[in-house]
MARZA-315496 format. One record per atom (N, C-alpha, C): residue in three letters; residue number from 0; x, y, z; atom name. Coordinates in nm, 2 decimals. Example, Ala and Ser with C-alpha at 12.3 -4.5 7.8 and 13.67 -1.06 7.14 Angstrom:
<atoms>
+--------+-----+--------+--------+--------+-------+
! residu ! num !     c1 !     c2 !     c3 ! atome !
+--------+-----+--------+--------+--------+-------+
!    ALA !   0 !   1.32 !  -0.57 !   0.78 !     N !
!    ALA !   0 !   1.23 !  -0.45 !   0.78 !    CA !
!    ALA !   0 !   1.32 !  -0.33 !   0.78 !     C !
!    SER !   1 !   1.28 !  -0.22 !   0.71 !     N !
!    SER !   1 !   1.37 !  -0.11 !   0.71 !    CA !
!    SER !   1 !   1.29 !   0.00 !   0.79 !     C !
+--------+-----+--------+--------+--------+-------+
</atoms>
This chain:
<atoms>
+--------+-----+--------+--------+--------+-------+
! residu ! num !     c1 !     c2 !     c3 ! atome !
+--------+-----+--------+--------+--------+-------+
!    MET !   0 !  18.41 !   9.81 !  12.90 !     N !
!    MET !   0 !  18.51 !   9.72 !  12.95 !    CA !
!    MET !   0 !  18.45 !   9.58 !  12.95 !     C !
!    GLN !   1 !  18.53 !   9.48 !  12.91 !     N !
!    GLN !   1 !  18.49 !   9.35 !  12.91 !    CA !
!    GLN !   1 !  18.59 !   9.26 !  12.98 !     C !
!    GLU !   2 !  18.54 !   9.16 !  13.05 !     N !
!    GLU !   2 !  18.63 !   9.07 !  13.12 !    CA !
!    GLU !   2 !  18.61 !   8.93 !  13.08 !     C !
!    ALA !   3 !  18.71 !   8.85 !  13.06 !     N !
!    ALA !   3 !  18.70 !   8.71 !  13.03 !    CA !
!    ALA !   3 !  18.66 !   8.64 !  13.16 !     C !
!    THR !   4 !  18.56 !   8.55 !  13.15 !     N !
!    THR !   4 !  18.51 !   8.48 !  13.26 !    CA !
!    THR !   4 !  18.49 !   8.33 !  13.22 !     C !
!    GLN !   5 !  18.58 !   8.24 !  13.27 !     N !
!    GLN !   5 !  18.57 !   8.10 !  13.23 !    CA !
!    GLN !   5 !  18.56 !   8.08 !  13.08 !     C !
!    GLY !   6 !  18.65 !   8.15 !  13.01 !     N !
!    GLY !   6 !  18.66 !   8.12 !  12.87 !    CA !
!    GLY !   6 !  18.55 !   8.20 !  12.78 !     C !
!    THR !   7 !  18.46 !   8.27 !  12.85 !     N !
!    THR !   7 !  18.36 !   8.35 !  12.77 !    CA !
!    THR !   7 !  18.38 !   8.49 !  12.80 !     C !
!    ARG !   8 !  18.33 !   8.58 !  12.72 !     N !
!    ARG !   8 !  18.34 !   8.72 !  12.74 !    CA !
!    ARG !   8 !  18.20 !   8.77 !  12.79 !     C !
!    ARG !   9 !  18.21 !   8.85 !  12.89 !     N !
!    ARG !   9 !  18.08 !   8.90 !  12.95 !    CA !
!    ARG !   9 !  18.09 !   9.05 !  12.95 !     C !
!    ALA !  10 !  18.00 !   9.11 !  12.88 !     N !
!    ALA !  10 !  18.00 !   9.26 !  12.87 !    CA !
!    ALA !  10 !  17.93 !   9.32 !  12.99 !     C !
!    GLU !  11 !  17.97 !   9.45 !  13.01 !     N !
!    GLU !  11 !  17.90 !   9.52 !  13.12 !    CA !
!    GLU !  11 !  17.76 !   9.56 !  13.07 !     C !
!    ARG !  12 !  17.67 !   9.59 !  13.16 !     N !
!    ARG !  12 !  17.54 !   9.62 !  13.13 !    CA !
!    ARG !  12 !  17.53 !   9.76 !  13.06 !     C !
!    THR !  13 !  17.45 !   9.76 !  12.95 !     N !
!    THR !  13 !  17.44 !   9.88 !  12.87 !    CA !
!    THR !  13 !  17.32 !   9.96 !  12.92 !     C !
!    ALA !  14 !  17.35 !  10.09 !  12.95 !     N !
!    ALA !  14 !  17.24 !  10.18 !  12.99 !    CA !
!    ALA !  14 !  17.14 !  10.20 !  12.89 !     C !
!    GLU !  15 !  17.01 !  10.20 !  12.93 !     N !
!    GLU !  15 !  16.90 !  10.22 !  12.84 !    CA !
!    GLU !  15 !  16.84 !  10.36 !  12.86 !     C !
!    PRO !  16 !  16.77 !  10.41 !  12.76 !     N !
!    PRO !  16 !  16.70 !  10.54 !  12.78 !    CA !
!    PRO !  16 !  16.61 !  10.53 !  12.90 !     C !
!    GLY !  17 !  16.62 !  10.63 !  12.99 !     N !
!    GLY !  17 !  16.54 !  10.64 !  13.11 !    CA !
!    GLY !  17 !  16.61 !  10.57 !  13.23 !     C !
!    ASP !  18 !  16.73 !  10.51 !  13.21 !     N !
!    ASP !  18 !  16.80 !  10.46 !  13.32 !    CA !
!    ASP !  18 !  16.85 !  10.57 !  13.41 !     C !
!    VAL !  19 !  16.87 !  10.54 !  13.54 !     N !
!    VAL !  19 !  16.92 !  10.64 !  13.64 !    CA !
!    VAL !  19 !  17.03 !  10.57 !  13.72 !     C !
!    ARG !  20 !  17.10 !  10.65 !  13.79 !     N !
!    ARG !  20 !  17.20 !  10.60 !  13.89 !    CA !
!    ARG !  20 !  17.15 !  10.65 !  14.03 !     C !
!    LEU !  21 !  17.13 !  10.56 !  14.12 !     N !
!    LEU !  21 !  17.10 !  10.58 !  14.26 !    CA !
!    LEU !  21 !  17.22 !  10.56 !  14.34 !     C !
!    THR !  22 !  17.26 !  10.65 !  14.42 !     N !
!    THR !  22 !  17.37 !  10.63 !  14.52 !    CA !
!    THR !  22 !  17.30 !  10.66 !  14.66 !     C !
!    ALA !  23 !  17.30 !  10.56 !  14.75 !     N !
!    ALA !  23 !  17.24 !  10.57 !  14.88 !    CA !
!    ALA !  23 !  17.34 !  10.53 !  14.98 !     C !
!    TRP !  24 !  17.34 !  10.61 !  15.09 !     N !
!    TRP !  24 !  17.42 !  10.58 !  15.21 !    CA !
!    TRP !  24 !  17.33 !  10.55 !  15.32 !     C !
!    VAL !  25 !  17.34 !  10.42 !  15.37 !     N !
!    VAL !  25 !  17.26 !  10.37 !  15.48 !    CA !
!    VAL !  25 !  17.32 !  10.37 !  15.61 !     C !
!    ARG !  26 !  17.26 !  10.44 !  15.71 !     N !
!    ARG !  26 !  17.31 !  10.45 !  15.84 !    CA !
!    ARG !  26 !  17.24 !  10.36 !  15.94 !     C !
!    GLY !  27 !  17.31 !  10.33 !  16.05 !     N !
!    GLY !  27 !  17.25 !  10.24 !  16.15 !    CA !
!    GLY !  27 !  17.34 !  10.13 !  16.18 !     C !
!    ARG !  28 !  17.29 !  10.02 !  16.23 !     N !
!    ARG !  28 !  17.36 !   9.90 !  16.25 !    CA !
!    ARG !  28 !  17.35 !   9.81 !  16.13 !     C !
!    VAL !  29 !  17.44 !   9.84 !  16.03 !     N !
!    VAL !  29 !  17.43 !   9.78 !  15.90 !    CA !
!    VAL !  29 !  17.55 !   9.71 !  15.85 !     C !
!    GLN !  30 !  17.65 !   9.70 !  15.94 !     N !
!    GLN !  30 !  17.77 !   9.63 !  15.91 !    CA !
!    GLN !  30 !  17.78 !   9.51 !  16.00 !     C !
!    GLY !  31 !  17.83 !   9.39 !  15.94 !     N !
!    GLY !  31 !  17.85 !   9.27 !  16.02 !    CA !
!    GLY !  31 !  17.72 !   9.20 !  16.05 !     C !
!    VAL !  32 !  17.62 !   9.23 !  15.97 !     N !
!    VAL !  32 !  17.49 !   9.17 !  15.99 !    CA !
!    VAL !  32 !  17.43 !   9.11 !  15.86 !     C !
!    GLY !  33 !  17.51 !   9.10 !  15.76 !     N !
!    GLY !  33 !  17.47 !   9.05 !  15.63 !    CA !
!    GLY !  33 !  17.39 !   9.15 !  15.54 !     C !
!    PHE !  34 !  17.40 !   9.27 !  15.58 !     N !
!    PHE !  34 !  17.33 !   9.38 !  15.50 !    CA !
!    PHE !  34 !  17.36 !   9.38 !  15.36 !     C !
!    ARG !  35 !  17.49 !   9.38 !  15.32 !     N !
!    ARG !  35 !  17.53 !   9.39 !  15.18 !    CA !
!    ARG !  35 !  17.48 !   9.26 !  15.10 !     C !
!    TRP !  36 !  17.49 !   9.15 !  15.17 !     N !
!    TRP !  36 !  17.44 !   9.02 !  15.10 !    CA !
!    TRP !  36 !  17.29 !   9.03 !  15.07 !     C !
!    PHE !  37 !  17.21 !   9.08 !  15.17 !     N !
!    PHE !  37 !  17.07 !   9.09 !  15.15 !    CA !
!    PHE !  37 !  17.04 !   9.20 !  15.05 !     C !
!    THR !  38 !  17.12 !   9.31 !  15.05 !     N !
!    THR !  38 !  17.09 !   9.41 !  14.95 !    CA !
!    THR !  38 !  17.12 !   9.36 !  14.81 !     C !
!    ARG !  39 !  17.23 !   9.28 !  14.79 !     N !
!    ARG !  39 !  17.25 !   9.22 !  14.66 !    CA !
!    ARG !  39 !  17.14 !   9.13 !  14.62 !     C !
!    ALA !  40 !  17.10 !   9.04 !  14.71 !     N !
!    ALA !  40 !  16.99 !   8.95 !  14.68 !    CA !
!    ALA !  40 !  16.86 !   9.03 !  14.64 !     C !
!    ARG !  41 !  16.83 !   9.13 !  14.71 !     N !
!    ARG !  41 !  16.71 !   9.21 !  14.68 !    CA !
!    ARG !  41 !  16.73 !   9.28 !  14.54 !     C !
!    ALA !  42 !  16.84 !   9.33 !  14.51 !     N !
!    ALA !  42 !  16.87 !   9.39 !  14.38 !    CA !
!    ALA !  42 !  16.85 !   9.29 !  14.27 !     C !
!    LEU !  43 !  16.90 !   9.17 !  14.29 !     N !
!    LEU !  43 !  16.89 !   9.06 !  14.19 !    CA !
!    LEU !  43 !  16.74 !   9.02 !  14.18 !     C !
!    GLU !  44 !  16.67 !   9.02 !  14.29 !     N !
!    GLU !  44 !  16.53 !   8.98 !  14.28 !    CA !
!    GLU !  44 !  16.45 !   9.09 !  14.21 !     C !
!    ILE !  45 !  16.48 !   9.21 !  14.23 !     N !
!    ILE !  45 !  16.41 !   9.32 !  14.15 !    CA !
!    ILE !  45 !  16.44 !   9.31 !  14.00 !     C !
!    GLY !  46 !  16.57 !   9.28 !  13.97 !     N !
!    GLY !  46 !  16.61 !   9.26 !  13.83 !    CA !
!    GLY !  46 !  16.64 !   9.39 !  13.76 !     C !
!    GLY !  47 !  16.73 !   9.38 !  13.66 !     N !
!    GLY !  47 !  16.76 !   9.49 !  13.58 !    CA !
!    GLY !  47 !  16.85 !   9.59 !  13.64 !     C !
!    LEU !  48 !  16.91 !   9.56 !  13.76 !     N !
!    LEU !  48 !  17.00 !   9.66 !  13.82 !    CA !
!    LEU !  48 !  17.14 !   9.61 !  13.82 !     C !
!    ALA !  49 !  17.23 !   9.70 !  13.81 !     N !
!    ALA !  49 !  17.37 !   9.68 !  13.82 !    CA !
!    ALA !  49 !  17.43 !   9.78 !  13.92 !     C !
!    GLY !  50 !  17.54 !   9.73 !  13.99 !     N !
!    GLY !  50 !  17.60 !   9.82 !  14.08 !    CA !
!    GLY !  50 !  17.67 !   9.74 !  14.19 !     C !
!    PHE !  51 !  17.66 !   9.80 !  14.31 !     N !
!    PHE !  51 !  17.73 !   9.74 !  14.43 !    CA !
!    PHE !  51 !  17.68 !   9.79 !  14.56 !     C !
!    ALA !  52 !  17.71 !   9.71 !  14.66 !     N !
!    ALA !  52 !  17.69 !   9.75 !  14.80 !    CA !
!    ALA !  52 !  17.83 !   9.73 !  14.87 !     C !
!    SER !  53 !  17.87 !   9.84 !  14.95 !     N !
!    SER !  53 !  18.00 !   9.84 !  15.00 !    CA !
!    SER !  53 !  18.00 !   9.90 !  15.14 !     C !
!    ASN !  54 !  18.08 !   9.84 !  15.23 !     N !
!    ASN !  54 !  18.09 !   9.90 !  15.37 !    CA !
!    ASN !  54 !  18.18 !  10.02 !  15.36 !     C !
!    LEU !  55 !  18.15 !  10.12 !  15.44 !     N !
!    LEU !  55 !  18.23 !  10.24 !  15.45 !    CA !
!    LEU !  55 !  18.30 !  10.24 !  15.58 !     C !
!    GLY !  56 !  18.41 !  10.31 !  15.60 !     N !
!    GLY !  56 !  18.49 !  10.31 !  15.72 !    CA !
!    GLY !  56 !  18.41 !  10.38 !  15.84 !     C !
!    ASP !  57 !  18.31 !  10.45 !  15.81 !     N !
!    ASP !  57 !  18.24 !  10.52 !  15.92 !    CA !
!    ASP !  57 !  18.12 !  10.44 !  15.97 !     C !
!    GLY !  58 !  18.10 !  10.32 !  15.92 !     N !
!    GLY !  58 !  17.99 !  10.23 !  15.97 !    CA !
!    GLY !  58 !  17.87 !  10.23 !  15.88 !     C !
!    ARG !  59 !  17.87 !  10.31 !  15.78 !     N !
!    ARG !  59 !  17.76 !  10.31 !  15.68 !    CA !
!    ARG !  59 !  17.78 !  10.21 !  15.57 !     C !
!    VAL !  60 !  17.68 !  10.18 !  15.50 !     N !
!    VAL !  60 !  17.69 !  10.10 !  15.37 !    CA !
!    VAL !  60 !  17.65 !  10.19 !  15.26 !     C !
!    GLN !  61 !  17.73 !  10.19 !  15.15 !     N !
!    GLN !  61 !  17.70 !  10.27 !  15.03 !    CA !
!    GLN !  61 !  17.64 !  10.17 !  14.93 !     C !
!    VAL !  62 !  17.53 !  10.21 !  14.87 !     N !
!    VAL !  62 !  17.47 !  10.13 !  14.77 !    CA !
!    VAL !  62 !  17.46 !  10.21 !  14.64 !     C !
!    VAL !  63 !  17.51 !  10.16 !  14.53 !     N !
!    VAL !  63 !  17.51 !  10.22 !  14.40 !    CA !
!    VAL !  63 !  17.43 !  10.13 !  14.31 !     C !
!    ALA !  64 !  17.32 !  10.18 !  14.25 !     N !
!    ALA !  64 !  17.24 !  10.10 !  14.16 !    CA !
!    ALA !  64 !  17.21 !  10.18 !  14.03 !     C !
!    GLU !  65 !  17.23 !  10.11 !  13.92 !     N !
!    GLU !  65 !  17.19 !  10.17 !  13.79 !    CA !
!    GLU !  65 !  17.09 !  10.08 !  13.72 !     C !
!    GLY !  66 !  16.99 !  10.15 !  13.66 !     N !
!    GLY !  66 !  16.89 !  10.07 !  13.59 !    CA !
!    GLY !  66 !  16.77 !  10.16 !  13.58 !     C !
!    PRO !  67 !  16.65 !  10.10 !  13.54 !     N !
!    PRO !  67 !  16.53 !  10.17 !  13.53 !    CA !
!    PRO !  67 !  16.49 !  10.24 !  13.66 !     C !
!    ARG !  68 !  16.44 !  10.36 !  13.66 !     N !
!    ARG !  68 !  16.41 !  10.44 !  13.78 !    CA !
!    ARG !  68 !  16.32 !  10.37 !  13.87 !     C !
!    ASP !  69 !  16.21 !  10.30 !  13.82 !     N !
!    ASP !  69 !  16.12 !  10.24 !  13.91 !    CA !
!    ASP !  69 !  16.18 !  10.12 !  13.98 !     C !
!    ARG !  70 !  16.28 !  10.06 !  13.92 !     N !
!    ARG !  70 !  16.35 !   9.95 !  13.99 !    CA !
!    ARG !  70 !  16.45 !  10.00 !  14.10 !     C !
!    CYS !  71 !  16.51 !  10.11 !  14.07 !     N !
!    CYS !  71 !  16.60 !  10.18 !  14.17 !    CA !
!    CYS !  71 !  16.52 !  10.23 !  14.28 !     C !
!    GLU !  72 !  16.40 !  10.29 !  14.25 !     N !
!    GLU !  72 !  16.31 !  10.33 !  14.36 !    CA !
!    GLU !  72 !  16.26 !  10.21 !  14.45 !     C !
!    GLY !  73 !  16.24 !  10.10 !  14.38 !     N !
!    GLY !  73 !  16.20 !   9.98 !  14.46 !    CA !
!    GLY !  73 !  16.31 !   9.94 !  14.56 !     C !
!    LEU !  74 !  16.44 !   9.94 !  14.51 !     N !
!    LEU !  74 !  16.55 !   9.91 !  14.60 !    CA !
!    LEU !  74 !  16.56 !  10.01 !  14.71 !     C !
!    LEU !  75 !  16.54 !  10.14 !  14.68 !     N !
!    LEU !  75 !  16.55 !  10.24 !  14.78 !    CA !
!    LEU !  75 !  16.44 !  10.23 !  14.88 !     C !
!    ASP !  76 !  16.32 !  10.20 !  14.84 !     N !
!    ASP !  76 !  16.21 !  10.17 !  14.93 !    CA !
!    ASP !  76 !  16.24 !  10.06 !  15.03 !     C !
!    TRP !  77 !  16.30 !   9.95 !  14.97 !     N !
!    TRP !  77 !  16.34 !   9.84 !  15.05 !    CA !
!    TRP !  77 !  16.45 !   9.87 !  15.15 !     C !
!    LEU !  78 !  16.54 !   9.95 !  15.11 !     N !
!    LEU !  78 !  16.65 !  10.00 !  15.21 !    CA !
!    LEU !  78 !  16.59 !  10.08 !  15.32 !     C !
!    ARG !  79 !  16.49 !  10.16 !  15.29 !     N !
!    ARG !  79 !  16.42 !  10.24 !  15.40 !    CA !
!    ARG !  79 !  16.32 !  10.17 !  15.48 !     C !
!    THR !  80 !  16.25 !  10.08 !  15.43 !     N !
!    THR !  80 !  16.13 !  10.02 !  15.50 !    CA !
!    THR !  80 !  16.13 !   9.87 !  15.50 !     C !
!    GLY !  81 !  16.21 !   9.81 !  15.42 !     N !
!    GLY !  81 !  16.20 !   9.66 !  15.40 !    CA !
!    GLY !  81 !  16.25 !   9.58 !  15.52 !     C !
!    ASP !  82 !  16.25 !   9.46 !  15.51 !     N !
!    ASP !  82 !  16.29 !   9.36 !  15.61 !    CA !
!    ASP !  82 !  16.44 !   9.34 !  15.60 !     C !
!    THR !  83 !  16.52 !   9.44 !  15.63 !     N !
!    THR !  83 !  16.66 !   9.44 !  15.62 !    CA !
!    THR !  83 !  16.72 !   9.38 !  15.74 !     C !
!    PRO !  84 !  16.84 !   9.32 !  15.73 !     N !
!    PRO !  84 !  16.91 !   9.28 !  15.86 !    CA !
!    PRO !  84 !  16.97 !   9.40 !  15.93 !     C !
!    GLY !  85 !  16.99 !   9.38 !  16.06 !     N !
!    GLY !  85 !  17.05 !   9.50 !  16.13 !    CA !
!    GLY !  85 !  16.94 !   9.60 !  16.17 !     C !
!    ARG !  86 !  16.97 !   9.72 !  16.17 !     N !
!    ARG !  86 !  16.88 !   9.83 !  16.20 !    CA !
!    ARG !  86 !  16.91 !   9.95 !  16.12 !     C !
!    VAL !  87 !  16.83 !   9.99 !  16.03 !     N !
!    VAL !  87 !  16.85 !  10.11 !  15.95 !    CA !
!    VAL !  87 !  16.79 !  10.23 !  16.02 !     C !
!    GLU !  88 !  16.88 !  10.33 !  16.05 !     N !
!    GLU !  88 !  16.84 !  10.45 !  16.11 !    CA !
!    GLU !  88 !  16.81 !  10.56 !  16.01 !     C !
!    GLY !  89 !  16.86 !  10.55 !  15.89 !     N !
!    GLY !  89 !  16.83 !  10.65 !  15.79 !    CA !
!    GLY !  89 !  16.90 !  10.62 !  15.66 !     C !
!    VAL !  90 !  16.85 !  10.68 !  15.55 !     N !
!    VAL !  90 !  16.91 !  10.66 !  15.42 !    CA !
!    VAL !  90 !  16.91 !  10.80 !  15.35 !     C !
!    THR !  91 !  17.03 !  10.83 !  15.30 !     N !
!    THR !  91 !  17.04 !  10.95 !  15.22 !    CA !
!    THR !  91 !  17.07 !  10.91 !  15.08 !     C !
!    GLU !  92 !  17.00 !  10.97 !  14.98 !     N !
!    GLU !  92 !  17.03 !  10.93 !  14.85 !    CA !
!    GLU !  92 !  17.05 !  11.05 !  14.75 !     C !
!    ILE !  93 !  17.12 !  11.02 !  14.64 !     N !
!    ILE !  93 !  17.13 !  11.12 !  14.53 !    CA !
!    ILE !  93 !  17.10 !  11.04 !  14.41 !     C !
!    TRP !  94 !  17.04 !  11.12 !  14.31 !     N !
!    TRP !  94 !  17.01 !  11.06 !  14.18 !    CA !
!    TRP !  94 !  17.10 !  11.13 !  14.07 !     C !
!    ASP !  95 !  17.14 !  11.05 !  13.97 !     N !
!    ASP !  95 !  17.23 !  11.10 !  13.87 !    CA !
!    ASP !  95 !  17.20 !  11.02 !  13.74 !     C !
!    THR !  96 !  17.28 !  11.05 !  13.64 !     N !
!    THR !  96 !  17.27 !  10.98 !  13.51 !    CA !
!    THR !  96 !  17.37 !  10.86 !  13.53 !     C !
!    PRO !  97 !  17.34 !  10.74 !  13.47 !     N !
!    PRO !  97 !  17.42 !  10.63 !  13.48 !    CA !
!    PRO !  97 !  17.56 !  10.65 !  13.42 !     C !
!    ARG !  98 !  17.66 !  10.59 !  13.49 !     N !
!    ARG !  98 !  17.80 !  10.60 !  13.44 !    CA !
!    ARG !  98 !  17.85 !  10.47 !  13.38 !     C !
!    GLY !  99 !  17.77 !  10.36 !  13.40 !     N !
!    GLY !  99 !  17.81 !  10.23 !  13.35 !    CA !
!    GLY !  99 !  17.93 !  10.17 !  13.42 !     C !
!    GLY ! 100 !  17.99 !  10.07 !  13.36 !     N !
!    GLY ! 100 !  18.10 !  10.00 !  13.42 !    CA !
!    GLY ! 100 !  18.07 !   9.88 !  13.51 !     C !
!    TYR ! 101 !  17.94 !   9.85 !  13.52 !     N !
!    TYR ! 101 !  17.90 !   9.73 !  13.60 !    CA !
!    TYR ! 101 !  17.84 !   9.63 !  13.51 !     C !
!    ARG ! 102 !  17.87 !   9.50 !  13.54 !     N !
!    ARG ! 102 !  17.81 !   9.39 !  13.47 !    CA !
!    ARG ! 102 !  17.68 !   9.34 !  13.54 !     C !
!    ASP ! 103 !  17.68 !   9.34 !  13.67 !     N !
!    ASP ! 103 !  17.57 !   9.30 !  13.75 !    CA !
!    ASP ! 103 !  17.58 !   9.37 !  13.89 !     C !
!    PHE ! 104 !  17.51 !   9.32 !  13.99 !     N !
!    PHE ! 104 !  17.51 !   9.38 !  14.12 !    CA !
!    PHE ! 104 !  17.60 !   9.29 !  14.21 !     C !
!    VAL ! 105 !  17.70 !   9.35 !  14.27 !     N !
!    VAL ! 105 !  17.80 !   9.28 !  14.35 !    CA !
!    VAL ! 105 !  17.82 !   9.34 !  14.49 !     C !
!    ILE ! 106 !  17.88 !   9.26 !  14.57 !     N !
!    ILE ! 106 !  17.93 !   9.31 !  14.70 !    CA !
!    ILE ! 106 !  18.07 !   9.35 !  14.69 !     C !
!    ARG ! 107 !  18.11 !   9.46 !  14.75 !     N !
!    ARG ! 107 !  18.25 !   9.50 !  14.75 !    CA !
!    ARG ! 107 !  18.29 !   9.51 !  14.89 !     C !
+--------+-----+--------+--------+--------+-------+
</atoms>
């Protein structure tokens, strides 16, 4: 899927061999503290990741990242032990094959 952006066409990120999909659910005081913004900033700093961070109705934040496994692991490590805003009480994750559909890392 491609989307026109200011007169140019921007393609979604293409999965590379060895890419993975990380889905993480972060529990604790992680809503209303800038957690999604900092997660996006960290994903962009790591580089090579596409996906999103989204608030869930039960107070958790869901993070989906696709890209090289080592970079996804770096983001997961940061979610668990990094200098995140709020207070992380726990992170549950699953690993899968990438599904695509993302151009970059966004906040939902």
